VOGU-965824 format. One record per residue (C-alpha): z negated, x negated, y; residue in three letters. Coordinates in nm, 3 decimals, decimal comma. Each point is the difference from the previous one (the first is absolute). Last residue first. Layout:
<pts>
[[Z X Y] "ALA"]
...
</pts>
This chain:
<pts>
[[-10,413 -9,257 15,584] "ARG"]
[[0,257 -0,034 -0,275] "LYS"]
[[-0,096 0,325 -0,169] "VAL"]
[[0,084 0,196 0,322] "ILE"]
[[0,324 -0,174 0,061] "ARG"]
[[0,140 0,091 -0,342] "GLU"]
[[-0,085 0,361 0,044] "SER"]
[[0,162 -0,003 0,355] "ALA"]
[[0,324 -0,134 -0,135] "GLN"]
[[0,007 0,256 -0,281] "LEU"]
[[-0,073 0,283 0,244] "MET"]
[[0,278 -0,104 0,238] "SER"]
[[0,228 -0,039 -0,301] "HIS"]
[[-0,046 0,357 -0,119] "LEU"]
[[0,007 0,151 0,353] "LEU"]
[[0,332 -0,187 0,082] "VAL"]
[[0,144 0,148 -0,324] "ASN"]
[[-0,132 0,355 0,096] "ALA"]
[[0,164 -0,022 0,339] "GLY"]
[[0,332 -0,109 -0,150] "ALA"]
[[-0,017 0,277 -0,262] "ALA"]
[[-0,056 0,269 0,270] "CYS"]
[[0,304 -0,127 0,201] "GLN"]
[[0,214 0,004 -0,312] "GLU"]
[[-0,108 0,351 -0,105] "PRO"]
[[0,086 0,119 0,360] "SER"]
[[-0,245 0,110 0,259] "SER"]
[[-0,011 0,356 0,122] "TYR"]
[[-0,189 0,249 0,222] "GLU"]
[[0,183 0,333 -0,003] "ILE"]
[[-0,323 0,196 -0,029] "GLU"]
[[-0,138 -0,148 0,318] "ASN"]
[[-0,307 -0,207 0,085] "HIS"]
[[0,249 -0,288 0,002] "SER"]
[[0,344 -0,063 0,147] "ILE"]
[[0,105 -0,356 0,098] "GLY"]
[[0,374 0,096 -0,042] "ASN"]
[[-0,043 -0,053 -0,370] "GLU"]
[[-0,320 -0,193 -0,088] "CYS"]
[[-0,018 -0,376 0,001] "PRO"]
[[-0,268 -0,189 -0,199] "ILE"]
[[-0,325 -0,126 0,144] "PHE"]
[[-0,248 -0,231 -0,173] "ILE"]
[[-0,363 -0,022 0,126] "MET"]
[[-0,249 -0,279 -0,034] "GLY"]
[[-0,373 -0,025 -0,009] "THR"]
[[-0,255 -0,276 -0,011] "PRO"]
[[-0,331 0,184 -0,067] "VAL"]
[[-0,254 0,222 0,162] "LEU"]
[[0,123 0,134 0,339] "ASP"]
[[0,360 -0,030 -0,121] "ALA"]
[[-0,083 0,271 -0,253] "MET"]
[[-0,014 0,238 0,298] "TYR"]
[[0,359 -0,080 0,105] "CYS"]
[[0,112 0,003 -0,365] "ALA"]
[[-0,087 0,367 -0,015] "ASP"]
[[0,285 0,056 0,248] "HIS"]
[[0,048 0,098 0,366] "GLY"]
[[0,346 0,032 0,139] "ALA"]
[[0,208 -0,219 0,240] "GLY"]
[[-0,038 -0,299 -0,236] "SER"]
[[0,112 -0,330 0,135] "TYR"]
[[0,307 -0,199 -0,107] "ILE"]
[[0,090 -0,349 -0,119] "ASP"]
[[0,354 -0,007 -0,153] "MET"]
[[0,151 -0,018 -0,345] "HIS"]
[[0,314 -0,055 -0,210] "SER"]
[[-0,096 -0,028 -0,364] "TYR"]
[[0,027 -0,325 -0,196] "GLY"]
[[-0,274 0,062 -0,253] "LEU"]
[[-0,194 -0,306 0,092] "LEU"]
[[0,051 0,072 0,367] "GLN"]
[[-0,153 0,344 -0,037] "THR"]
[[-0,284 -0,137 -0,201] "ALA"]
[[-0,071 -0,258 0,272] "ALA"]
[[0,011 0,264 0,275] "LYS"]
[[-0,238 0,230 -0,183] "VAL"]
[[-0,247 -0,281 -0,067] "ASP"]
[[0,039 -0,105 0,368] "ASP"]
[[-0,103 0,356 0,104] "SER"]
[[-0,340 -0,042 -0,164] "ALA"]
[[-0,185 -0,004 0,346] "SER"]
[[0,127 0,342 0,103] "PHE"]
[[-0,111 0,044 0,371] "GLU"]
[[-0,122 0,348 0,087] "VAL"]
[[0,004 0,206 0,315] "PRO"]
[[-0,313 0,213 0,031] "ALA"]
[[-0,011 0,364 -0,129] "PHE"]
[[-0,186 0,225 0,235] "TYR"]
[[-0,090 0,361 -0,084] "TRP"]
[[-0,188 0,270 0,183] "PHE"]
[[0,106 -0,060 0,358] "PRO"]
[[-0,116 0,356 0,100] "ASP"]
[[0,139 0,098 0,344] "VAL"]
[[-0,140 0,318 0,143] "LYS"]
[[0,175 0,134 0,310] "ILE"]
[[-0,195 0,265 0,212] "ASP"]
[[0,203 0,119 0,288] "LEU"]
[[-0,023 -0,023 0,375] "ASN"]
[[0,363 -0,089 0,032] "ARG"]
[[-0,040 -0,332 0,188] "ASP"]
[[-0,324 -0,088 -0,172] "ARG"]
[[0,131 0,061 -0,356] "ALA"]
[[0,324 -0,188 0,076] "LEU"]
[[-0,200 -0,304 0,123] "THR"]
[[-0,204 -0,005 -0,314] "GLU"]
[[0,305 0,044 -0,222] "CYS"]
[[0,193 -0,275 0,173] "PHE"]
[[-0,297 -0,240 -0,019] "SER"]
[[-0,048 0,063 -0,378] "ILE"]
[[0,371 -0,057 -0,068] "LEU"]
[[0,015 -0,318 0,212] "GLU"]
[[-0,308 -0,139 -0,170] "GLN"]
[[0,152 0,052 -0,344] "HIS"]
[[0,327 -0,169 0,107] "MET"]
[[-0,209 -0,293 0,120] "THR"]
[[-0,179 -0,010 -0,338] "PHE"]
[[0,329 0,000 -0,179] "LEU"]
[[0,123 -0,291 0,212] "THR"]
[[-0,311 -0,205 -0,083] "ASP"]
[[0,022 0,084 -0,376] "SER"]
[[0,368 -0,100 -0,011] "SER"]
[[0,202 0,164 -0,275] "PRO"]
[[0,022 0,326 0,198] "ASN"]
[[-0,054 0,369 -0,084] "ARG"]
[[-0,122 0,306 0,189] "LEU"]
[[-0,060 0,341 -0,148] "GLU"]
[[-0,082 0,335 0,148] "ALA"]
[[-0,081 0,327 -0,175] "SER"]
[[-0,017 0,340 0,161] "PHE"]
[[-0,237 0,275 0,106] "SER"]
[[0,102 0,251 0,274] "VAL"]
[[-0,235 0,255 0,141] "LYS"]
[[0,039 0,283 0,251] "GLY"]
[[0,373 0,043 -0,037] "PRO"]
[[0,146 0,242 0,262] "ILE"]
[[0,077 0,321 -0,193] "THR"]
[[0,344 0,156 -0,019] "ASN"]
[[0,135 -0,177 -0,314] "ARG"]
[[-0,331 -0,017 -0,188] "SER"]
[[-0,153 -0,314 -0,149] "ASN"]
[[-0,362 0,093 0,079] "PRO"]
[[-0,057 -0,290 -0,007] "TYR"]
[[0,249 -0,273 -0,073] "VAL"]
[[-0,030 -0,255 -0,287] "GLN"]
[[0,199 -0,317 -0,013] "MET"]
[[0,086 -0,284 -0,238] "PHE"]
[[0,252 -0,289 0,008] "GLY"]
[[-0,073 -0,172 0,341] "THR"]
[[0,130 -0,349 0,005] "THR"]
[[-0,017 -0,331 0,199] "GLY"]
[[0,147 -0,332 -0,100] "LEU"]
[[-0,022 -0,336 0,181] "GLY"]
[[0,200 -0,303 -0,125] "ASN"]
[[-0,004 -0,134 0,356] "GLU"]
[[-0,205 0,215 0,232] "HIS"]
[[0,122 0,235 0,273] "ARG"]
[[0,199 0,217 -0,237] "LEU"]
[[-0,302 0,087 -0,208] "ALA"]
[[-0,200 0,102 0,302] "ILE"]
[[0,293 0,210 0,125] "GLN"]
[[0,025 0,183 -0,335] "GLU"]
[[-0,370 0,071 -0,002] "LEU"]
[[0,035 0,119 0,362] "GLU"]
[[0,246 0,278 -0,115] "ALA"]
[[-0,266 0,116 -0,244] "ILE"]
[[-0,266 -0,005 0,263] "ILE"]
[[0,221 0,200 0,235] "LEU"]
[[0,067 0,257 -0,265] "SER"]
[[-0,370 0,042 -0,063] "ALA"]
[[-0,043 0,035 0,382] "PRO"]
[[0,259 0,284 -0,007] "VAL"]
[[-0,134 0,179 -0,309] "MET"]
[[-0,356 0,050 0,118] "ALA"]
[[0,098 0,232 0,284] "ASP"]
[[-0,280 0,055 0,238] "GLN"]
[[0,193 0,229 0,229] "ARG"]
[[-0,075 0,099 0,361] "LEU"]
[[0,278 -0,199 0,169] "HIS"]
[[0,260 0,137 -0,238] "MET"]
[[-0,084 0,360 0,068] "PRO"]
[[-0,144 0,200 -0,296] "THR"]
[[0,166 0,338 -0,057] "THR"]
[[0,290 -0,077 -0,230] "GLY"]
[[-0,151 -0,269 -0,223] "SER"]
[[-0,319 0,191 -0,057] "HIS"]
[[-0,309 -0,222 -0,038] "SER"]
[[-0,136 -0,280 -0,227] "GLU"]
[[-0,231 -0,252 0,168] "ARG"]
[[0,015 -0,372 -0,027] "GLY"]
[[-0,131 -0,238 -0,268] "ASN"]
[[0,212 -0,297 -0,103] "VAL"]
[[-0,098 -0,159 -0,337] "GLU"]
[[0,120 -0,336 -0,116] "ILE"]
[[-0,048 -0,144 -0,347] "ASN"]
[[0,076 -0,374 0,003] "TYR"]
[[0,136 -0,259 -0,238] "TRP"]
[[0,032 -0,372 0,090] "ARG"]
[[0,206 -0,227 -0,215] "ILE"]
[[0,049 -0,377 -0,024] "GLY"]
[[0,320 -0,131 -0,168] "GLN"]
[[-0,028 -0,209 -0,315] "GLY"]
[[0,123 -0,359 0,031] "LEU"]
[[0,186 -0,256 -0,207] "ARG"]
[[0,196 0,225 -0,242] "VAL"]
[[0,262 -0,204 -0,184] "VAL"]
[[0,291 0,256 -0,004] "GLY"]
[[0,232 -0,027 -0,291] "ILE"]
[[0,365 0,076 -0,064] "ALA"]
[[0,129 -0,078 0,350] "LYS"]
[[0,314 0,159 0,151] "HIS"]
[[-0,141 -0,017 0,357] "GLU"]
[[0,053 0,379 0,053] "ASP"]
[[-0,137 0,080 -0,344] "GLU"]
[[-0,297 -0,219 0,050] "LEU"]
[[-0,068 0,151 0,350] "ILE"]
[[0,040 0,370 -0,075] "PRO"]
[[-0,360 0,121 -0,051] "GLY"]
[[-0,221 0,127 -0,279] "GLN"]
[[0,008 -0,355 -0,145] "GLU"]
[[-0,037 0,112 -0,364] "ILE"]
[[-0,316 -0,140 -0,144] "HIS"]
[[-0,139 -0,283 -0,213] "ALA"]
[[-0,365 -0,074 0,038] "GLU"]
[[-0,170 -0,326 -0,089] "PHE"]
[[-0,373 -0,088 -0,038] "PHE"]
[[-0,187 -0,329 -0,061] "ALA"]
[[-0,332 -0,104 -0,136] "GLY"]
[[-0,127 0,331 -0,149] "ILE"]
[[-0,317 0,042 -0,189] "PRO"]
[[-0,024 0,379 0,030] "ARG"]
[[-0,336 0,112 0,134] "SER"]
[[0,113 0,142 0,335] "GLY"]
[[-0,133 0,347 -0,067] "ILE"]
[[-0,205 0,027 -0,317] "GLU"]
[[0,188 0,127 -0,308] "GLU"]
[[-0,140 0,349 -0,091] "GLU"]
[[0,317 0,200 0,045] "GLY"]
[[0,102 0,324 0,173] "LEU"]
[[0,348 0,036 -0,157] "TYR"]
[[-0,033 0,287 -0,244] "GLY"]
[[0,207 0,263 0,197] "ILE"]
[[-0,304 0,203 0,091] "ARG"]
[[-0,206 -0,309 0,086] "LYS"]
[[0,265 -0,121 0,240] "LEU"]
[[0,028 0,346 0,149] "GLU"]
[[-0,373 0,034 0,054] "ASP"]
[[-0,016 -0,341 0,167] "GLY"]
[[0,288 0,084 0,232] "LEU"]
[[-0,176 0,313 0,118] "ARG"]
[[0,187 0,334 0,036] "ILE"]
[[-0,033 0,161 0,344] "GLY"]
[[0,347 0,161 -0,007] "ASN"]
[[0,155 -0,242 0,246] "ALA"]
[[-0,134 -0,291 -0,216] "ASP"]
[[-0,357 -0,127 -0,002] "THR"]
[[-0,169 -0,334 0,036] "LYS"]
[[-0,319 -0,023 -0,193] "ASN"]
[[0,122 -0,276 -0,229] "LEU"]
[[0,090 -0,199 0,310] "GLU"]
[[-0,348 0,021 0,162] "THR"]
[[-0,172 -0,085 -0,333] "ALA"]
[[0,218 -0,314 -0,046] "LEU"]
[[-0,028 -0,134 0,356] "ASP"]
[[0,327 -0,137 0,141] "PHE"]
[[0,120 -0,351 0,086] "ARG"]
[[-0,191 -0,147 -0,292] "GLY"]
[[0,309 -0,139 -0,177] "ALA"]
[[-0,027 0,250 -0,284] "TYR"]
[[-0,062 0,292 0,236] "VAL"]
[[0,316 -0,090 0,197] "GLY"]
[[0,198 -0,051 -0,320] "SER"]
[[-0,083 0,355 -0,101] "GLY"]
[[0,057 0,163 0,340] "GLN"]
[[0,325 -0,170 0,088] "MET"]
[[0,066 0,287 0,244] "ALA"]
[[-0,290 0,183 0,172] "PRO"]
[[-0,009 0,286 -0,079] "GLN"]
[[0,038 0,226 -0,299] "PHE"]
[[0,316 0,196 -0,093] "ARG"]
[[0,249 -0,235 0,175] "SER"]
[[-0,196 -0,317 0,023] "GLY"]
[[0,280 -0,180 -0,184] "GLU"]
[[-0,207 -0,257 -0,181] "GLU"]
[[-0,200 0,260 -0,175] "ASN"]
[[-0,162 -0,197 -0,289] "THR"]
[[0,137 -0,350 -0,085] "TRP"]
[[0,173 -0,070 -0,328] "VAL"]
[[-0,052 -0,347 -0,134] "SER"]
[[0,144 -0,267 -0,240] "PHE"]
[[-0,230 -0,298 -0,081] "GLU"]
[[0,101 -0,328 -0,147] "MET"]
[[-0,241 -0,241 -0,161] "ALA"]
[[0,024 -0,373 0,069] "THR"]
[[0,220 -0,278 -0,140] "PRO"]
[[0,256 0,254 -0,138] "THR"]
[[0,059 0,044 -0,370] "GLN"]
[[0,359 0,100 -0,049] "ILE"]
[[0,074 0,190 -0,321] "ASN"]
[[0,352 0,084 0,128] "ASN"]
[[-0,050 0,373 -0,060] "GLU"]
[[-0,332 -0,004 0,185] "HIS"]
[[0,106 -0,204 0,303] "LEU"]
[[0,300 0,215 0,056] "THR"]
[[-0,194 0,317 -0,062] "ARG"]
[[-0,262 -0,101 0,273] "LEU"]
[[0,269 -0,100 0,252] "VAL"]
[[0,164 0,340 -0,068] "GLU"]
[[-0,332 0,175 0,064] "VAL"]
[[-0,039 -0,189 0,320] "GLY"]
[[0,349 0,103 0,114] "ALA"]
[[-0,125 0,351 -0,102] "LEU"]
[[-0,286 -0,008 0,248] "VAL"]
[[0,201 -0,152 0,278] "GLY"]
[[0,293 0,238 -0,049] "PHE"]
[[-0,239 0,293 0,008] "VAL"]
[[-0,124 -0,091 0,346] "GLY"]
[[0,306 0,144 0,168] "ASP"]
[[0,268 0,016 -0,274] "PHE"]
[[0,071 0,354 -0,120] "LYS"]
[[-0,008 0,173 0,343] "GLY"]
[[-0,239 0,216 0,198] "GLY"]
[[0,014 0,352 0,119] "THR"]
[[-0,375 0,077 -0,035] "PRO"]
[[-0,067 -0,382 0,044] "GLN"]
[[-0,064 -0,186 -0,312] "THR"]
[[-0,285 -0,109 -0,228] "ASP"]
[[0,077 -0,274 -0,262] "LEU"]
[[-0,138 -0,301 0,194] "HIS"]
[[0,033 -0,378 0,008] "SER"]
[[-0,074 -0,275 -0,237] "GLY"]
[[-0,039 -0,374 -0,077] "THR"]
[[-0,274 -0,230 -0,110] "ALA"]
[[-0,061 -0,365 -0,089] "VAL"]
[[-0,331 -0,034 -0,173] "ALA"]
[[-0,294 -0,216 0,104] "PRO"]
[[-0,092 -0,260 -0,256] "ALA"]
[[-0,246 0,096 -0,274] "HIS"]
[[0,290 0,138 -0,213] "ASN"]
[[0,153 -0,346 -0,036] "ASP"]
[[0,303 0,024 -0,236] "ASP"]
[[0,084 0,348 0,121] "GLY"]
[[-0,103 0,364 -0,071] "ALA"]
[[0,203 0,296 0,122] "ARG"]
[[-0,203 0,235 0,215] "ARG"]
[[0,101 0,349 0,114] "ALA"]
[[-0,185 0,101 0,321] "PHE"]
[[-0,003 0,359 0,127] "ILE"]
[[-0,140 0,108 0,338] "ASN"]
[[-0,194 0,329 -0,035] "GLY"]
[[-0,254 -0,046 0,290] "ILE"]
[[-0,281 -0,090 -0,244] "LYS"]
[[0,212 -0,246 -0,198] "ASP"]
[[0,228 0,048 -0,303] "ILE"]
[[0,052 -0,276 -0,262] "TYR"]
[[0,282 -0,041 -0,253] "VAL"]
[[0,023 -0,266 -0,272] "ASP"]
[[0,358 -0,124 -0,041] "CYS"]
[[0,201 -0,048 -0,313] "GLY"]
[[0,353 0,105 0,099] "ALA"]
[[-0,049 0,351 -0,136] "GLU"]
[[-0,316 0,022 0,199] "GLU"]
[[0,197 -0,065 0,320] "CYS"]
[[0,264 0,257 -0,075] "TRP"]
[[-0,265 0,268 -0,089] "SER"]
[[-0,193 -0,078 0,322] "VAL"]
[[0,316 0,044 0,212] "PHE"]
[[0,083 0,330 -0,167] "LEU"]
[[-0,356 0,129 0,048] "ASP"]
[[0,013 -0,095 0,370] "ARG"]
[[0,318 0,188 0,055] "ALA"]
[[-0,132 0,309 -0,179] "GLN"]
[[-0,324 -0,011 0,189] "LYS"]
[[0,189 -0,019 0,331] "ASP"]
[[0,196 0,305 -0,111] "LEU"]
[[-0,324 0,188 -0,070] "ASP"]
[[-0,103 -0,081 0,360] "THR"]
[[-0,235 -0,264 0,125] "GLY"]
[[0,247 -0,178 0,227] "ALA"]
[[0,324 0,193 0,071] "LEU"]
[[0,305 -0,028 -0,220] "ARG"]
[[0,300 0,154 0,162] "ASN"]
[[0,300 -0,201 -0,103] "CYS"]
[[0,366 -0,042 0,099] "GLY"]
[[0,332 0,135 -0,134] "GLY"]
[[0,068 0,292 0,233] "LYS"]
[[-0,147 0,253 -0,242] "LYS"]
[[-0,329 -0,191 -0,022] "THR"]
[[-0,142 -0,193 -0,285] "ALA"]
[[-0,379 0,001 -0,037] "GLY"]
[[0,006 -0,206 -0,312] "ILE"]
[[0,365 -0,057 -0,080] "LYS"]
[[-0,002 -0,303 0,234] "ALA"]
[[-0,229 -0,190 -0,254] "MET"]
[[0,281 0,023 -0,259] "GLU"]
[[0,259 -0,123 0,252] "MET"]
[[-0,213 -0,298 0,102] "LEU"]
[[-0,061 -0,089 -0,361] "SER"]
[[0,369 0,022 -0,083] "ALA"]
[[0,078 -0,235 0,297] "TRP"]
[[-0,257 -0,253 -0,129] "LEU"]
[[0,144 0,024 -0,355] "ARG"]
[[0,351 -0,059 0,127] "GLU"]
[[-0,101 -0,297 0,210] "GLN"]
[[-0,198 -0,180 -0,278] "ASN"]
[[-0,205 -0,265 0,173] "ILE"]
[[0,116 -0,368 0,025] "ARG"]
[[-0,129 -0,335 -0,136] "LEU"]
[[0,231 -0,291 0,058] "ASP"]
[[-0,266 -0,185 0,208] "SER"]
[[-0,240 0,017 -0,298] "MET"]
</pts>
């Protein structure tokens, strides 16, 4: 079994075939959750899994589970998966690599007639990106009990369209009960989305921690008025305090080791060149792998906004609508052992982004496998990992799952 390897050429061909669905002119993918393109990608995944002998189940938030039977089908299964939805200007690999690495593991087991000790499950999670519907990691979050099913099905996109209605329309609003899959361990393969592995010349990242994330919606309310006739001392300009908050996000991040702070979305009202803005709404994000440090960063942001509102006699609303706690991956040793068995160079690393595996870690021993991506670029149409890098990650996934399956039946 230690000599078993996936088919590199077939994995690459699958990645390129999936990339045709929602292909963009610059070589990336635009495949938002709940769209017709999402349906096409899901249909392709399901067809590949059924061809390899799987039974397919869909739960009430649209998560897909393809099950391959094992020797002991009463024992908890070993599962893998990621997501097929992308950013509007996303790449070919983010999320998709993890799904198709799982498909390649399935095909390798199938063509070699390998009966695993436990069943194996291969999953696609609904709306990981959080681009069309918020929050991110919606399907896995519902599965793990972090989010309420009805609340998330009622979430709407910018046009007021419900997630539940879109899942029903594309045929992926299932009947399987949430959280009912008999899973004993979970693994997710993913591109790093950062430059560390490439810089360190390592083939595999053994992910030990998942970074904590706090998302905010911030609204600054002032008073719009004429930019040429209103003296500076009589203005209630919403843009200036918004700018100060954004600058403070950077300072908060810089004050704390491994801190990150970002604003990526903004709306200005009335958004006219010669009118002082009366309302500015924008996103804020703080990240840190330490829960204590992340909470301190959160307190600093709240305090700054409260002080700024008092000093400028403005209304500043801060909605801390999503918190994702730092995660420890307890199946990391399986990943490391598989990497060593295969002889790949490797290093311990933490995940700077959120992933479905982070929610699965609430429920079962979970591990993540990172592979390098060129220049650390992700959420971008030029995102790239080589066929060799993808094959290495899929081989580690294969042997991590086999080791976990053997361990489960020996308990």
